LOBAMI-46806 format. One record per residue (C-alpha): z, y, x. Coordinates in steps of 0.05 Angstrom, whole numbers, plus 5000, padded with zeros to 4 digits. Each point is the difference from the previous one (the first is absolute). Layout:
<finu c3="Z" c2="Y" c1="X"/>
...
//
This chain:
<finu c3="7731" c2="7687" c1="6958"/>
<finu c3="5033" c2="4946" c1="4956"/>
<finu c3="5075" c2="4992" c1="5004"/>
<finu c3="5020" c2="4927" c1="4999"/>
<finu c3="5062" c2="4985" c1="4959"/>
<finu c3="5043" c2="4963" c1="5051"/>
<finu c3="5024" c2="4944" c1="4956"/>
<finu c3="4932" c2="4981" c1="4972"/>
<finu c3="4941" c2="4985" c1="5045"/>
<finu c3="4936" c2="5031" c1="4973"/>
<finu c3="4960" c2="4937" c1="5011"/>
<finu c3="5052" c2="4961" c1="4959"/>
<finu c3="4995" c2="5053" c1="4946"/>
<finu c3="4924" c2="4994" c1="4999"/>
<finu c3="5006" c2="4925" c1="4992"/>
<finu c3="5048" c2="5013" c1="4942"/>
<finu c3="4949" c2="5045" c1="4967"/>
<finu c3="4947" c2="4946" c1="5008"/>
<finu c3="5043" c2="4940" c1="4981"/>
<finu c3="5056" c2="5026" c1="4956"/>
<finu c3="4996" c2="4983" c1="4926"/>
<finu c3="5056" c2="5042" c1="4970"/>
<finu c3="5046" c2="4941" c1="4989"/>
<finu c3="5071" c2="5023" c1="4982"/>
<finu c3="4979" c2="5072" c1="4989"/>
<finu c3="5007" c2="5033" c1="4931"/>
<finu c3="4952" c2="5055" c1="4980"/>
<finu c3="5012" c2="5044" c1="4939"/>
<finu c3="4936" c2="5026" c1="4967"/>
<finu c3="5021" c2="5067" c1="4969"/>
<finu c3="4938" c2="5010" c1="4957"/>
<finu c3="4967" c2="4988" c1="4932"/>
<finu c3="5019" c2="4927" c1="4993"/>
<finu c3="4967" c2="4935" c1="5023"/>
<finu c3="4956" c2="4957" c1="4956"/>
<finu c3="5029" c2="4932" c1="5015"/>
<finu c3="4947" c2="4959" c1="4963"/>
<finu c3="4944" c2="5030" c1="5041"/>
<finu c3="4959" c2="4940" c1="5026"/>
<finu c3="5004" c2="5027" c1="5071"/>
<finu c3="5076" c2="5004" c1="4996"/>
<finu c3="5012" c2="4936" c1="4961"/>
<finu c3="5042" c2="4972" c1="5057"/>
<finu c3="5045" c2="5061" c1="5003"/>
<finu c3="5070" c2="4998" c1="4969"/>
<finu c3="5034" c2="5068" c1="4999"/>
<finu c3="5072" c2="5002" c1="5023"/>
<finu c3="5011" c2="5057" c1="4952"/>
<finu c3="4959" c2="5030" c1="4944"/>
<finu c3="5031" c2="5063" c1="4971"/>
<finu c3="4973" c2="5058" c1="4959"/>
<finu c3="5035" c2="5067" c1="5008"/>
<finu c3="4996" c2="5052" c1="4945"/>
<finu c3="5033" c2="5065" c1="4981"/>
<finu c3="5036" c2="4996" c1="4933"/>
<finu c3="5009" c2="5075" c1="4996"/>
<finu c3="5070" c2="4998" c1="5028"/>
<finu c3="4994" c2="4957" c1="5062"/>
<finu c3="4954" c2="4950" c1="5033"/>
<finu c3="5010" c2="4928" c1="4982"/>
<finu c3="4973" c2="4933" c1="5023"/>
<finu c3="4978" c2="4942" c1="4957"/>
<finu c3="4966" c2="4934" c1="5016"/>
<finu c3="4926" c2="5005" c1="5012"/>
<finu c3="4948" c2="4953" c1="4969"/>
<finu c3="4953" c2="4987" c1="5057"/>
<finu c3="4953" c2="5057" c1="4982"/>
<finu c3="4970" c2="5060" c1="5034"/>
<finu c3="4988" c2="5063" c1="4959"/>
<finu c3="4945" c2="5026" c1="5047"/>
<finu c3="4979" c2="4949" c1="5053"/>
<finu c3="5027" c2="5038" c1="5060"/>
<finu c3="5061" c2="4956" c1="5012"/>
<finu c3="4960" c2="4936" c1="4993"/>
<finu c3="4953" c2="5025" c1="5054"/>
<finu c3="5060" c2="5016" c1="5045"/>
<finu c3="5029" c2="4930" c1="4988"/>
<finu c3="4934" c2="4967" c1="5016"/>
<finu c3="4991" c2="5038" c1="5065"/>
<finu c3="5071" c2="4984" c1="5023"/>
<finu c3="4997" c2="4927" c1="4979"/>
<finu c3="4934" c2="4990" c1="5037"/>
<finu c3="5029" c2="5024" c1="5066"/>
<finu c3="5071" c2="4975" c1="4993"/>
<finu c3="4994" c2="4940" c1="4954"/>
<finu c3="5072" c2="4976" c1="5008"/>
<finu c3="5034" c2="5066" c1="4987"/>
<finu c3="5040" c2="5003" c1="4936"/>
<finu c3="4974" c2="5055" c1="4953"/>
<finu c3="5035" c2="5037" c1="4945"/>
<finu c3="4969" c2="5047" c1="4949"/>
<finu c3="5036" c2="5064" c1="4978"/>
<finu c3="4956" c2="5036" c1="4950"/>
<finu c3="5011" c2="5075" c1="5005"/>
<finu c3="4929" c2="5026" c1="4991"/>
<finu c3="4968" c2="5007" c1="4931"/>
<finu c3="4931" c2="4985" c1="4974"/>
<finu c3="4973" c2="5063" c1="5032"/>
<finu c3="5039" c2="4988" c1="5065"/>
<finu c3="5048" c2="5055" c1="4981"/>
<finu c3="5076" c2="4996" c1="5003"/>
<finu c3="5063" c2="5041" c1="5005"/>
<finu c3="5044" c2="5006" c1="5061"/>
<finu c3="5060" c2="4972" c1="4961"/>
<finu c3="4960" c2="4938" c1="4982"/>
<finu c3="4977" c2="4989" c1="5071"/>
<finu c3="5071" c2="5009" c1="5025"/>
<finu c3="5025" c2="4946" c1="4952"/>
<finu c3="4946" c2="4952" c1="5020"/>
<finu c3="5017" c2="5010" c1="5073"/>
<finu c3="5074" c2="4993" c1="4986"/>
<finu c3="4987" c2="4933" c1="4966"/>
<finu c3="4960" c2="4976" c1="5061"/>
<finu c3="5052" c2="5024" c1="5049"/>
<finu c3="5057" c2="4967" c1="4961"/>
<finu c3="4959" c2="4935" c1="4998"/>
<finu c3="4996" c2="4999" c1="5076"/>
<finu c3="4926" c2="5011" c1="5013"/>
<finu c3="4980" c2="5010" c1="5073"/>
<finu c3="4938" c2="5043" c1="4988"/>
<finu c3="4984" c2="5050" c1="4945"/>
<finu c3="4925" c2="5010" c1="4990"/>
<finu c3="4990" c2="5069" c1="4969"/>
<finu c3="4926" c2="5011" c1="4987"/>
<finu c3="5012" c2="5067" c1="4966"/>
<finu c3="5022" c2="5071" c1="5017"/>
<finu c3="5035" c2="5059" c1="4968"/>
<finu c3="4981" c2="5070" c1="5022"/>
<finu c3="5052" c2="5038" c1="4960"/>
<finu c3="5042" c2="5037" c1="5052"/>
<finu c3="5059" c2="5007" c1="4953"/>
<finu c3="5007" c2="4924" c1="5000"/>
<finu c3="5005" c2="4991" c1="5075"/>
<finu c3="5075" c2="4990" c1="5001"/>
<finu c3="4995" c2="4948" c1="4945"/>
<finu c3="4953" c2="4960" c1="5044"/>
<finu c3="5042" c2="5012" c1="5062"/>
<finu c3="5059" c2="4970" c1="4964"/>
<finu c3="4970" c2="4930" c1="4994"/>
<finu c3="4960" c2="5004" c1="5064"/>
<finu c3="5064" c2="5013" c1="5038"/>
<finu c3="5035" c2="4944" c1="4963"/>
<finu c3="4945" c2="4951" c1="5019"/>
<finu c3="5002" c2="5023" c1="5072"/>
<finu c3="5076" c2="4990" c1="5005"/>
<finu c3="4992" c2="4930" c1="4971"/>
<finu c3="4945" c2="4981" c1="5048"/>
<finu c3="4946" c2="4998" c1="4946"/>
<finu c3="4929" c2="5018" c1="5021"/>
<finu c3="4958" c2="5047" c1="4958"/>
<finu c3="4924" c2="4998" c1="5004"/>
<finu c3="4965" c2="5056" c1="4961"/>
<finu c3="4930" c2="5026" c1="4985"/>
<finu c3="4978" c2="5071" c1="5012"/>
<finu c3="4960" c2="5051" c1="4960"/>
<finu c3="4928" c2="4978" c1="4986"/>
<finu c3="4971" c2="5070" c1="4998"/>
<finu c3="5030" c2="5026" c1="5065"/>
<finu c3="5044" c2="4954" c1="5040"/>
<finu c3="5036" c2="5061" c1="5029"/>
<finu c3="5024" c2="5022" c1="4932"/>
<finu c3="5076" c2="4987" c1="4995"/>
<finu c3="5020" c2="4945" c1="4952"/>
<finu c3="5062" c2="4958" c1="4995"/>
<finu c3="5023" c2="4949" c1="5019"/>
<finu c3="4946" c2="5003" c1="5053"/>
<finu c3="5020" c2="5065" c1="5034"/>
<finu c3="5066" c2="4976" c1="5028"/>
<finu c3="5001" c2="4977" c1="5073"/>
<finu c3="5038" c2="4935" c1="4985"/>
<finu c3="4943" c2="4978" c1="4954"/>
<finu c3="4939" c2="4962" c1="5024"/>
<finu c3="4945" c2="5040" c1="4967"/>
<finu c3="4929" c2="4974" c1="4998"/>
<finu c3="4932" c2="5031" c1="4989"/>
<finu c3="4935" c2="4965" c1="4983"/>
<finu c3="4948" c2="4986" c1="5054"/>
<finu c3="4930" c2="4974" c1="5000"/>
<finu c3="5013" c2="4933" c1="5032"/>
<finu c3="4984" c2="4930" c1="4975"/>
<finu c3="5046" c2="4958" c1="5043"/>
<finu c3="5061" c2="4987" c1="4958"/>
<finu c3="5052" c2="4997" c1="5054"/>
<finu c3="4978" c2="5062" c1="5039"/>
<finu c3="5041" c2="5062" c1="4995"/>
<finu c3="5002" c2="5066" c1="5038"/>
<finu c3="5048" c2="5055" c1="5022"/>
<finu c3="4982" c2="5071" c1="4983"/>
<finu c3="5037" c2="5047" c1="5047"/>
<finu c3="5025" c2="5069" c1="4980"/>
<finu c3="5011" c2="4985" c1="4926"/>
<finu c3="5056" c2="4975" c1="4956"/>
<finu c3="4948" c2="4952" c1="4974"/>
<finu c3="5002" c2="4960" c1="5064"/>
<finu c3="4961" c2="4938" c1="4981"/>
<finu c3="4933" c2="4981" c1="4971"/>
<finu c3="4972" c2="4933" c1="4977"/>
<finu c3="4942" c2="4974" c1="4960"/>
<finu c3="4999" c2="5034" c1="4932"/>
<finu c3="4927" c2="5015" c1="4986"/>
<finu c3="4959" c2="4953" c1="4956"/>
<finu c3="5055" c2="4947" c1="4999"/>
<finu c3="4991" c2="4939" c1="4956"/>
<finu c3="5063" c2="4989" c1="4959"/>
<finu c3="5026" c2="4967" c1="4937"/>
<finu c3="5006" c2="5046" c1="4939"/>
<finu c3="5027" c2="4995" c1="4930"/>
<finu c3="4965" c2="4959" c1="4945"/>
<finu c3="4985" c2="4946" c1="5053"/>
<finu c3="4949" c2="5044" c1="5034"/>
<finu c3="4982" c2="5010" c1="5073"/>
<finu c3="4981" c2="5071" c1="5022"/>
<finu c3="4978" c2="5039" c1="5061"/>
<finu c3="5051" c2="5056" c1="5008"/>
<finu c3="5013" c2="5056" c1="5049"/>
<finu c3="5062" c2="5041" c1="5016"/>
<finu c3="5062" c2="5003" c1="5043"/>
<finu c3="5034" c2="4959" c1="4945"/>
<finu c3="4962" c2="4939" c1="5026"/>
<finu c3="5010" c2="5015" c1="5073"/>
<finu c3="5076" c2="5003" c1="4995"/>
<finu c3="5009" c2="4928" c1="4976"/>
<finu c3="4959" c2="4976" c1="5060"/>
<finu c3="5052" c2="5031" c1="5046"/>
<finu c3="5057" c2="4975" c1="4956"/>
<finu c3="4972" c2="4929" c1="5008"/>
<finu c3="4992" c2="5008" c1="5075"/>
<finu c3="5071" c2="5025" c1="5005"/>
<finu c3="5022" c2="4938" c1="4960"/>
<finu c3="4964" c2="4957" c1="5051"/>
<finu c3="5040" c2="5032" c1="5056"/>
<finu c3="5066" c2="4994" c1="4963"/>
<finu c3="4986" c2="4926" c1="4984"/>
<finu c3="4998" c2="4986" c1="5075"/>
<finu c3="5051" c2="5049" c1="5028"/>
<finu c3="5049" c2="5004" c1="4943"/>
<finu c3="5039" c2="5064" c1="4989"/>
<finu c3="4972" c2="5063" c1="5029"/>
<finu c3="5028" c2="5070" c1="4986"/>
<finu c3="4948" c2="5042" c1="4963"/>
<finu c3="4990" c2="5046" c1="5060"/>
<finu c3="4994" c2="4941" c1="5047"/>
<finu c3="4947" c2="4969" c1="4956"/>
<finu c3="4963" c2="5065" c1="4994"/>
<finu c3="5001" c2="5011" c1="5076"/>
<finu c3="4975" c2="4929" c1="5010"/>
<finu c3="4943" c2="5010" c1="4951"/>
<finu c3="4981" c2="5064" c1="5035"/>
<finu c3="4996" c2="4962" c1="5066"/>
<finu c3="4958" c2="4945" c1="4968"/>
<finu c3="4952" c2="5045" c1="4962"/>
<finu c3="4931" c2="5015" c1="5026"/>
<finu c3="4979" c2="5071" c1="5020"/>
<finu c3="4971" c2="5040" c1="4943"/>
<finu c3="4925" c2="5013" c1="5003"/>
<finu c3="4963" c2="5055" c1="4963"/>
<finu c3="4950" c2="4952" c1="4970"/>
<finu c3="5056" c2="4966" c1="4962"/>
<finu c3="5016" c2="5061" c1="4959"/>
<finu c3="4997" c2="4997" c1="4924"/>
<finu c3="4985" c2="5056" c1="4951"/>
<finu c3="5071" c2="5029" c1="5003"/>
<finu c3="4997" c2="5012" c1="5076"/>
<finu c3="4970" c2="5068" c1="5019"/>
<finu c3="4997" c2="5023" c1="5072"/>
<finu c3="5004" c2="5074" c1="5015"/>
<finu c3="4940" c2="5024" c1="5040"/>
//
């Protein structure tokens, strides 16, 4: 049985999901950069464009140049912008040309986004190194205390495999599902990966002015980040746990036929 959040009527929330445009909401794309001269993103002006690197002593930030070293971040920006066209986007490049990074680099990119006052951090990546858990907890807790929402992707081999930031309860973690309707999303009970959205065979912008069909939880997470931006653009400030509870109430029930390749049911 769904629990209705007393100060927001669910029908009003559904209308916000349908009619919200992300206006006034700032989303940080913590990723591989965004190709700003892509023809399908020509209208997009980034609020921030920073490249984070490790100089051997510490992580440092420098101005970006509107490029994406892989294509991943451009895809994320395209998906968010399509669903929440009036949200303000910022690019914080922490992933390299093979989508690899270091925890210290990710932490600095997140710190830059937090200090700049972003409302949502889209983290379409995961770290499975257990020794790094506390380093992730540090900035996840900081975001939580400042009312900043984190939307993360899960593992693409097995969604139950612990990765961070996704395996913290305050984070909205999203798996891919076989669904073609862009604004549909689902709740998956009994898992720390509590949400699923379309992330299989998704058309998205890519580097070098390309368009590609891509699959992965990386491309499901920005759908939910954009839907969250729609809600925030209508209702204003919501605590991260309030927003997560509201999304759980609004989500559709999970159905086995939606499962992607990283969802395995025990017989």
